[in-house]
Each structure stands twice: as structure tokens, then as C-alpha cells.
MIDOSE-1310 file (N, C-alpha, C; in nm, 2 decimals, decimal comma, always signed):
residues 107
mesm	+0,46/-6,85/+2,87/+0,46/-6,71/+2,92/+0,60/-6,65/+2,90; +0,61/-6,53/+2,85/+0,74/-6,47/+2,82/+0,81/-6,42/+2,95; +0,94/-6,41/+2,95/+1,01/-6,37/+3,07/+1,02/-6,21/+3,07; +1,06/-6,16/+3,18/+1,07/-6,01/+3,19/+1,18/-5,96/+3,10
esdd	+1,28/-6,03/+3,08/+1,39/-5,99/+2,99/+1,34/-5,96/+2,85; +1,25/-6,04/+2,80/+1,20/-6,01/+2,66/+1,12/-5,88/+2,66; +1,04/-5,85/+2,77/+0,97/-5,72/+2,78/+1,07/-5,61/+2,78; +1,17/-5,62/+2,86/+1,28/-5,51/+2,86/+1,35/-5,49/+2,73
arhp	+1,37/-5,60/+2,66/+1,44/-5,59/+2,53/+1,35/-5,52/+2,43; +1,22/-5,52/+2,44/+1,13/-5,45/+2,35/+1,12/-5,30/+2,38; +1,16/-5,26/+2,50/+1,14/-5,12/+2,54/+1,24/-5,03/+2,45; +1,19/-4,92/+2,40/+1,27/-4,83/+2,31/+1,40/-4,79/+2,37
lant	+1,41/-4,78/+2,50/+1,54/-4,73/+2,56/+1,62/-4,85/+2,62; +1,58/-4,97/+2,59/+1,65/-5,09/+2,64/+1,80/-5,09/+2,61; +1,84/-5,05/+2,49/+1,98/-5,05/+2,45/+2,05/-4,92/+2,46; +1,98/-4,82/+2,53/+2,04/-4,69/+2,54/+2,12/-4,67/+2,67
nvne	+2,23/-4,61/+2,66/+2,31/-4,59/+2,78/+2,27/-4,47/+2,85; +2,31/-4,45/+2,98/+2,27/-4,34/+3,06/+2,30/-4,21/+3,01; +2,42/-4,19/+2,94/+2,46/-4,06/+2,89/+2,36/-4,01/+2,78; +2,31/-4,11/+2,70/+2,21/-4,07/+2,60/+2,08/-4,03/+2,66
ivrl	+2,04/-4,10/+2,77/+1,91/-4,06/+2,83/+1,93/-3,92/+2,90; +2,04/-3,89/+2,96/+2,06/-3,76/+3,02/+2,06/-3,66/+2,91; +2,12/-3,68/+2,80/+2,13/-3,58/+2,68/+1,99/-3,56/+2,63; +1,91/-3,67/+2,62/+1,77/-3,65/+2,57/+1,68/-3,57/+2,67
tqal	+1,71/-3,60/+2,80/+1,63/-3,53/+2,90/+1,67/-3,38/+2,90; +1,79/-3,35/+2,88/+1,84/-3,21/+2,87/+1,78/-3,14/+2,75; +1,78/-3,21/+2,64/+1,72/-3,15/+2,51/+1,57/-3,13/+2,53; +1,50/-3,22/+2,60/+1,36/-3,20/+2,62/+1,33/-3,09/+2,71
telt	+1,41/-3,07/+2,81/+1,40/-2,96/+2,90/+1,42/-2,83/+2,83; +1,52/-2,82/+2,75/+1,55/-2,70/+2,67/+1,43/-2,67/+2,57; +1,38/-2,77/+2,51/+1,26/-2,75/+2,42/+1,14/-2,70/+2,50; +1,12/-2,75/+2,62/+1,01/-2,70/+2,70/+1,04/-2,55/+2,73
rmie	+1,16/-2,51/+2,77/+1,19/-2,37/+2,79/+1,16/-2,28/+2,67; +1,20/-2,33/+2,55/+1,18/-2,26/+2,43/+1,04/-2,23/+2,40; +0,96/-2,33/+2,42/+0,81/-2,32/+2,40/+0,75/-2,22/+2,50; +0,80/-2,22/+2,62/+0,75/-2,12/+2,72/+0,79/-1,98/+2,68
rmrg	+0,91/-1,97/+2,63/+0,96/-1,84/+2,59/+0,88/-1,79/+2,46; +0,84/-1,88/+2,38/+0,76/-1,84/+2,26/+0,62/-1,81/+2,29; +0,59/-1,79/+2,42/+0,45/-1,76/+2,46/+0,35/-1,87/+2,43; +0,39/-1,99/+2,45/+0,31/-2,10/+2,43/+0,17/-2,09/+2,50
pryf	+0,17/-2,05/+2,63/+0,04/-2,04/+2,69/-0,05/-1,93/+2,62; +0,01/-1,82/+2,57/-0,07/-1,72/+2,51/-0,13/-1,78/+2,38; -0,05/-1,86/+2,31/-0,11/-1,92/+2,18/-0,22/-2,01/+2,22; -0,20/-2,09/+2,32/-0,31/-2,19/+2,36/-0,44/-2,11/+2,41
emve	-0,42/-2,00/+2,47/-0,53/-1,92/+2,51/-0,61/-1,87/+2,39; -0,54/-1,83/+2,28/-0,60/-1,79/+2,16/-0,67/-1,90/+2,09; -0,62/-2,02/+2,10/-0,69/-2,13/+2,03/-0,81/-2,17/+2,11; -0,81/-2,15/+2,24/-0,93/-2,18/+2,32/-1,04/-2,07/+2,30
rpsr	-1,00/-1,95/+2,26/-1,10/-1,85/+2,23/-1,10/-1,82/+2,08; -1,18/-1,89/+2,01/-1,18/-1,87/+1,86/-1,21/-1,73/+1,81; -1,29/-1,66/+1,88/-1,32/-1,52/+1,83/-1,20/-1,44/+1,83; -1,12/-1,45/+1,94/-0,99/-1,37/+1,95/-0,89/-1,41/+1,84
flfy	-0,89/-1,54/+1,82/-0,80/-1,60/+1,72/-0,84/-1,55/+1,58; -0,97/-1,55/+1,55/-1,01/-1,51/+1,42/-0,99/-1,36/+1,40; -1,01/-1,28/+1,51/-0,99/-1,13/+1,50/-0,84/-1,10/+1,47; -0,75/-1,17/+1,54/-0,60/-1,14/+1,51/-0,56/-1,19/+1,37
nflg	-0,62/-1,30/+1,33/-0,58/-1,34/+1,19/-0,64/-1,25/+1,09; -0,76/-1,20/+1,11/-0,82/-1,10/+1,02/-0,74/-0,97/+1,02; -0,70/-0,93/+1,13/-0,62/-0,80/+1,14/-0,49/-0,82/+1,07; -0,43/-0,94/+1,09/-0,30/-0,97/+1,02/-0,32/-0,97/+0,87
gvmr	-0,43/-1,02/+0,82/-0,45/-1,03/+0,68/-0,47/-0,89/+0,62; -0,55/-0,81/+0,69/-0,57/-0,67/+0,65/-0,44/-0,59/+0,64; -0,35/-0,61/+0,74/-0,22/-0,54/+0,74/-0,14/-0,59/+0,62; -0,14/-0,72/+0,60/-0,06/-0,77/+0,48/-0,11/-0,71/+0,35
gvgg	-0,24/-0,70/+0,34/-0,30/-0,65/+0,22/-0,27/-0,50/+0,20; -0,28/-0,42/+0,30/-0,24/-0,28/+0,29/-0,09/-0,26/+0,26; -0,01/-0,34/+0,33/+0,13/-0,34/+0,30/+0,17/-0,37/+0,16; +0,10/-0,47/+0,11/+0,13/-0,51/-0,03/+0,08/-0,40/-0,13
avga	-0,03/-0,34/-0,10/-0,08/-0,23/-0,19/+0,01/-0,11/-0,19; +0,06/-0,07/-0,07/+0,15/+0,04/-0,05/+0,28/+0,01/-0,12; +0,33/-0,11/-0,10/+0,46/-0,15/-0,16/+0,45/-0,15/-0,31; +0,34/-0,20/-0,37/+0,32/-0,21/-0,51/+0,31/-0,07/-0,57
tlmm	+0,24/+0,02/-0,50/+0,23/+0,16/-0,54/+0,36/+0,23/-0,55; +0,44/+0,21/-0,44/+0,58/+0,27/-0,44/+0,67/+0,22/-0,55; +0,66/+0,09/-0,57/+0,74/+0,03/-0,68/+0,70/+0,08/-0,82; +0,57/+0,09/-0,84/+0,53/+0,14/-0,97/+0,57/+0,29/-0,99
amll	+0,56/+0,36/-0,88/+0,60/+0,51/-0,89/+0,75/+0,52/-0,93; +0,83/+0,43/-0,86/+0,97/+0,44/-0,89/+1,00/+0,39/-1,03; +0,93/+0,29/-1,08/+0,95/+0,24/-1,21/+0,91/+0,34/-1,32; +0,79/+0,41/-1,30/+0,75/+0,52/-1,39/+0,85/+0,63/-1,39
yllg	+0,90/+0,67/-1,27/+1,00/+0,77/-1,27/+1,13/+0,74/-1,35; +1,17/+0,61/-1,33/+1,29/+0,57/-1,40/+1,27/+0,56/-1,55; +1,15/+0,51/-1,59/+1,12/+0,51/-1,73/+1,10/+0,65/-1,79; +1,06/+0,74/-1,71/+1,05/+0,88/-1,75/+1,19/+0,94/-1,78
qlqw	+1,29/+0,89/-1,71/+1,42/+0,94/-1,73/+1,48/+0,88/-1,86; +1,42/+0,78/-1,92/+1,47/+0,72/-2,04/+1,41/+0,77/-2,17; +1,35/+0,89/-2,17/+1,28/+0,94/-2,28/+1,38/+0,97/-2,40; +1,50/+0,98/-2,38/+1,60/+1,01/-2,48/+1,62/+0,89/-2,58
vpvi	+1,58/+0,77/-2,53/+1,59/+0,65/-2,62/+1,48/+0,65/-2,72; +1,51/+0,65/-2,85/+1,41/+0,68/-2,95/+1,29/+0,59/-2,95; +1,31/+0,46/-2,95/+1,19/+0,36/-2,96/+1,12/+0,36/-2,83; +1,19/+0,34/-2,72/+1,13/+0,33/-2,59/+1,07/+0,47/-2,55
grwi	+1,13/+0,58/-2,59/+1,09/+0,71/-2,55/+0,94/+0,74/-2,59; +0,90/+0,70/-2,71/+0,77/+0,73/-2,75/+0,67/+0,65/-2,67; +0,70/+0,52/-2,65/+0,61/+0,44/-2,57/+0,60/+0,49/-2,43; +0,71/+0,53/-2,37/+0,71/+0,58/-2,23/+0,63/+0,71/-2,23
aeil	+0,65/+0,80/-2,33/+0,57/+0,92/-2,34/+0,42/+0,90/-2,34; +0,38/+0,79/-2,41/+0,24/+0,76/-2,41/+0,19/+0,71/-2,27; +0,27/+0,63/-2,21/+0,23/+0,58/-2,07/+0,22/+0,70/-1,98; +0,32/+0,80/-1,99/+0,31/+0,91/-1,90/+0,19/+1,00/-1,93
kive	+0,15/+1,01/-2,05/+0,03/+1,09/-2,09/-0,09/+1,02/-2,02; -0,10/+0,89/-2,03/-0,21/+0,82/-1,97/-0,21/+0,84/-1,82; -0,10/+0,83/-1,76/-0,09/+0,85/-1,61/-0,13/+0,99/-1,58; -0,08/+1,09/-1,65/-0,12/+1,23/-1,62/-0,27/+1,26/-1,64
tyr	-0,33/+1,19/-1,74/-0,47/+1,20/-1,76/-0,56/+1,16/-1,64; -0,51/+1,05/-1,58/-0,59/+1,00/-1,47/-0,55/+1,06/-1,33; -0,47/+1,15/-1,33/-0,43/+1,22/-1,20/-0,53/+1,31/-1,15
């Protein structure tokens, strides 16, 4: 039969001094506070209620999609405006004029 000392030697904190244990305890306490501040209980409530969780994820996806569409539209409008200002360049000017005609046709 093995002695108690061999069991203590296998314990993960057997060779750890008191200062390290205090530091780890403080870090764990701070981590717990951070989770509570991040609304951990609210997250767990959403996980327990899948319908609410799915609704918020769906709503977030819709908003990301609308934001991407609006952003792409604004970027294309700015790009076309800037390209319209470059009509004085001979080679690019004709190509840009054709693009602007196509855009004007579909307005």
C-alpha cells in the first residue's frame, strides 16, 4: 500500500507555494467578475430558450446583410462618381462613358 506522501506528491498543487495559490485564486475571482459583467446569466438564459436564441441570431444576420448591401451600394456610387470625373483620360474616358450610359439607362 502506498503512503500518504505519494498521494500528496501527485496532487497538481503539491509543489506550489502559497503565493502562487493566492495569485491563482485572485485571477479566478477576477475572471468570475468579468463573466458576470459580460452578462453571462443573460447568455445562459438565451441558450436555455432556443427560440429566443434563434430569433436574435436571425435578426443579427438580417442586419449584417442590410448593412453589407447599403455599404456596397455607397461604395459603388462613390466609385462611379470618381470614375465619372476621369472622363478626360482618352482610353479610360470612353469606357467610363459607356458604363455611365448603362447606369443612366437603368435609372
